[in-house]
N, C-alpha and C positions, 0 to 999 in steps of 0.2 A: 719693460714686466708691466706696463697697465692694456696692453696690446691681449696679451695675454690673459691675465686675469680676466676681463673683456670677452675672449674663446672661450678661455673656461667656461662663464658666466654661460653664455649662448649656451654651450655644449648639455648645460646644465638640466635651463632649457626642453630643451628639444625631450634629453631623455629620459624626463618627467613628465612629459604629456604625450598620448598614444592620435591617435589615426585616425579621424571614421571612412568610413566605405569612399568620399570623394577630395580622401590626401589630408584633410586641413586635419591644424594641431588642433584636440583639444586637451585642457586644460585638467589635471583630474580637480576635488576633490575632499573635503572636508567633511566628513557626519559620525556623530556623536551616537554611542548608542548604552542606554543604561539600561539593566538588567540586572530584576528583583524574582524574592519566589513569588508564591501565591499566596494568598489568604489566610494558609494550610497554616504561616510559619508566618503571618501579620507585614506580610508585604517587608521585607529586608533585602538591603541592597546583600546579591554574590559575586561575590568576590571569587576567581581564578575561575567565570566560568567563558567555555571555550569560545569562541563568533566565526560562525561564514561563511560569507558572505560571498553571494553566485549571479552575475550578470544576469539574465538572460540574455535578453542579446545578444552578447556573444561567449558566454559560457566562462568565459576573466571570473578568477575566484580569488579571493584574500581570506584573509583570520585574525580576528585579533584576541585578547586577551582580557576581563575586565581587573580594574583593581578594585580594590579594599570596598569603595565610594559604587563598587560595581558598576562604572567606567569603561569605555572603553573607543577611542578615537581613531579610527579608523580614514587613510586616503585614497581613493576609487575614481574610477572615471565614471561619469557621471551616468545615469539610466534605471531601469529597474532589477531590482534587484531580489532574489530570495535568501531570505536569513536562517541559518540555525545554529539554533543555541545550545550549549551541551554541559550536562555537569555530573560528577561521577564522584561518592565519595564512598568509603569504606564504611566498613560496619562503626566501627571506633570513631570515626570522623562526623556520623550518620548519631548517632550519640548524643556529644561532647555536643550538636545540634540543637538536635528536636529534646533528647533522652528519651528515645525512644530506642528500645533497644529490636535488631534486629541480624537476619543471619548471615545476609549479604553484599555488598555493592548497591549502592542504592542511586539510579542514576533522577536527574531532573532533565526535562527536555525543554525548550522553546523551538518556534516558528514563527516568520512572517512570509507573506509574499506580495509581489508585486508592489512593493517600496519603490517606491519615486527616490533617488538624491540627488539632485541638479546642481548645488549650491553650497555659495561655504558657508559650515554649522549652523549647518540642520541638523534635524534631532527625532532617535527614534528609543519612545519605551517600550521594551517586552517584560511577560512576567513565563517562569523554569516553574516548572508543575511535576510532580514523581506519575507515574504511570503502573497502568495494575500490572503485576508482573504476577503472572499462576504460572501452572503445574504442565500444560497442552503452550504449546509454541506453532504456530508458522510455523513451517522448518525449509517447504524449498516452495517453489510457482514454476509453473512450467507451464512459460505460458503466449508465447512465440508461436509453438508448433514448428512446424518440417517443412520441406519445399517442396513448393507448390504443384511442382510437376516429378519432382526426382524425394520429397517425400514423402509428409500422412497427412497436409496442411495441417485442421489445429484440429484434428479428432483425435490427435494424441494425447491431447491436452491431461496436467493433471497439479496435484494440492496436494503436502505431504505434511501428517500434522504429528508430530515430535515429544514425547514425555520425556520431559525436560528435570524431573525431579528424581530422589530417591523411594518415591512406593508407585507403587502400580496403580491407575489412573484404571477410569474406565469410560468408556467414546460412545458411551451406551448415550443418546441422549441432546448427541453434542449438533448439535446447528454450524455450518457453515452459512455468513452470508455475501454477495454480489454485494456493493454497493455506488448508490445510484449518485451519479452527482454533473454536472457541467463539464464535459467532455473535450470543453475549447476552451484560453483565457479569452475573452471577449476583447480586442480594443478598447470600443466602447461600451461601459458598465453601465446595463439600464435599469430601472426602479428594481429590480428583481431578481440583485447579484448582491452576493457581501460587497466589499470592499477587494479581498483576493480575485472575484470575478466569480465565484461558485456561488449558485443558486445562496439565496433568504429565505428559505426554511417560513421566517416568520408573517412574508404576502404570499403563502401554499391559503387555494380554498377551503378552508373550514380548520384551518390550525390554531386549538385551544390548549399546546401544552407554553409552558414555561421557555424558556433558554432551548426555541426548538434549535436552535445554530450549534452551541454549546455542548449540549446533553443530548441529541441522541446524536443516530446514522439513520440513513433512510436505504431500504436494501430492495430492489429486483426480484428477486430471486435472494432465493432458502431453503438449504437443502441438510437434512437431518439421517443423523446412523442413530437403525431404530436399534428393538430392546429394550428389558425391562427389567435393565439393571443393572445388572451385572454379563453382563452374557460376551462382548466383544475388550477384555481385557488388554491393557495396553504395560508394558512394564517398562519401568525406567532403561533411560538409554536409548529405547523403541523408539521404533516413525512404522505408518501407516500412512495410506497413499490414497483418495479418493480419486480414481482414470475418469477423464468423461466416458470411458468407454474401452474398459478390460480385453483388448484381446492382444494379439504380439502384433503392433502392427508392423513389422518387416516385413514381414509377408504379406500375398496378396489380399486382395479384400477381398472379398465374393459375395452378393446379395442380394438378394430376391426383387425386383424394382416392384414399383408402384400394378406393372402388368405379370406381376407372375416370372418373370424373363432373369436369366439370372444376368451379372454382369461380374466380371471382373475385372480389375483395376490391379493393376504392378506396381511392384514398389519399385523405380529403376536405382533406388541408394539404399538399402532401407539399414545401416548407418549413420544415418543423417537422425532414423523415428529414433522406437522404445518398444521392448517387452512390456505391454502391462500385464499378461494374462493370464496372471500369480498376484496384481499385488490386492491388498483386503475388502475396499471396496468400487460400487462402482455407480456411477449417476447413470439409471438407461430411468430415458423420458418415455418411452410410447407407452406404458398402461399412464399414463399418466396425461397423455395428448388425447389417449379415446378414451377418460373421463372427462375430455371438459368439449369436450368435440374437437377438436386439433388433429393438424394431423403430420405423424410422424417421422419421421426419417431415415430412408431406406439403412443408414451407414449405422443406426444407435442399435448395434448388438445386444444381444442377453448372456454374456457367458456365467451357467448357471454355476459355477466353481466360486463364483463371489458376488458379494452379500450386496445389492441394490440399496442406497439413502433412498429416501422419502421427497418426493419434490413440496414443501408445508405451502410457501409462499411463490410464487411467480408474477410481478405484474403483466405483460402481455410480449410477443412476438419471445423470438424465438424457440427453438422444438429444442432444443438439450443444451449441459449445461457443455457454456462454450462462453470461455475467459477473450479478453478482447486482444491480439493477440500485438498491437503498435499500446498494451500494458495502462491502456486510458481505464482502468478500473483496484479497485476499491478490495481487502477480503478480509471479514474481522473472525472467528471464531467465539461459540456461548455455548450455555446451557442454560433453557427456562424451561417450560409445558411449551405443549400444546396449550390447552387452556388460558395462562399467562400467555400464550402471541395470540391468539383470541383478542383478547382484550385493549392491548395493542394497537391506534391511528393510523391507518393509514389516509398517505395524503399524494398531491396531484402537484407534476411538478408544481413551480410559481409561477415558472410563465406563462399555466394556462389556464384565463379566463373564465375557463364555462367545468361541470364534470357530467359528462353524457357518457352514456354505455362505449363508446371507442376509448376514453381518454383510461390512460396509464392510475396507476395506484401507485405506492411508491410505501414497504412498510416502513413505521415509524420503530428502534431498536434503544434505551433506552443504553446509553455510552455504563450504564452503571452494572452492568452481566456481559459484559465485553471481555472472554481471556487473554485476546487478543485479537492486534491487527495490522497491514502491511499495509499502506501504501506501495503503489504500483506506478511507474512514469511514465512516456512516451523519451525515446530515447534524441526525439532533438527536440534540441532549447527551443528554437517556434513554433512548434508544433505541442507544443504542456499541457498538460491541464491543470484547474485549481487544484487542489485536497480537498478530498474530502470526509477526511477522518479528521478526529483538532487532534494538536498535544500530549494531548493526557494519552491519545491510543497509539496515534502514531507517526512523532515530532518530525520525521524524515519522510526517507520515498527510494526507492529506490529504482532498478533498469537497467538491464543489458544492453552492449555496444553494439551489438549488432542490428536487435531489432527482427520487424517480424518473419516470423516462416525464418526464421534462422537454427530454431534447435537449438541456443543458449536457456539457460534458466537460471533463473537467482535461490539462494540458497544463502542459510544464516551462516557466517561467521562459527567456527569452533571456540573457544573459550578458555574452551582446558576437560580433566581428566580425571573422574574417583574411582578407584577400586576398578579398570578398565574400561567409565562409563563415561561414554564424551556426555559431554554436556553442550546449550552450544552459548552464545552471545547473545542478551535483550535487553538491554541499553530501550525500548521503545522508540530506538530510533531508525527505522530503517537504511539513512543514509552512513550509518555507522555497522550497523548488526550485518547485515548480507552483500553477496558476495554475486559474480557469477560464474556460472561453467558451460565453455562451448557445447557438453553436451550435458545434458540433467541423469543425474543419478537415479535407476530404478535399484530398492532391496528389494525384495520379495519376503510375499510373510512362507 
């Protein structure tokens, strides 16, 4: 009997441990996480918050829910973790909690990156915040592009904007920003890094704003929908695509090169790409490149039947609207005006020690104007970047399983339908709100 008990104990120990790359067993450790609401809610303990942990090295995931004191204890394999926290309240629950009346659910989110968990009894404290809920959403992002030999490479990329409200929204003056940041997680942080590995913008030369990391994002490119105010209406439940190039990418690409010669590029497998010839907007960069003395790309073709967005800001490099095909990217939409934007600061990356005519500067955009933002991510856990958006804008991130040139896109999950109008999920946490498509959806106007 004692022998059987001893064998059972050994089996339990083995099951409770994991092997490392050398085949050695690693014992799990316990870690306590305390979750509280932010100062707007007097830092009250957050009961019933769902905590998700993902091991950055091996991809293992764990989940726990906080108790009445806002605490949860998890047992995990030692390592570095991405932690995401979410809690959703019904309108009634939120009124009881805050005394404020709302019409829809309210979501709280929080996150932390590169949290090292290595010993028993360690702890982490995090806040959760409510994000901005806008009428306009980034519904779909097709950033992977299609096969480099059989498709259209990255020429067929696009971003889709959706009216998630029950009223007409006007796209005139809507801005789309590509958010800049460190493109990989450093093995060792430098003085110009935050704990997450993202740039510490307080270290930028000339930085003069309070809370430059938490209250702002930094853009290397900003596009704008033209119009005087009511030229580009978007009906409730409808979407509009901003294409890199608004042509039918399923057909052969015919261009005139810099020598005036006609070049034709066949698309061997048209089913890998999309027809963007009838979308609402496109990013045609040739006029901008010519106005700044730069060279334009031969394949950046203007579709006269599609409205061109304006290039409002560009740091340097790149001659077209090109998204990172691996997902080392973040996007945001906002309303403002050119005069206001011209007053915003422009700063170099924090790793720059001097500013000269070759130094790239990035536009500082206040979080308070952001309508929606989406954090994309590399599909390879070993090559992921630190987050560029704060939890107030996007507490999570989204990616596609097959990655670059796979023809996959990310798209919001359907939340429901009202009187035949589909509306999409928006909890300000892309880890929860998005899923992927093997082929992007393109709805023409």
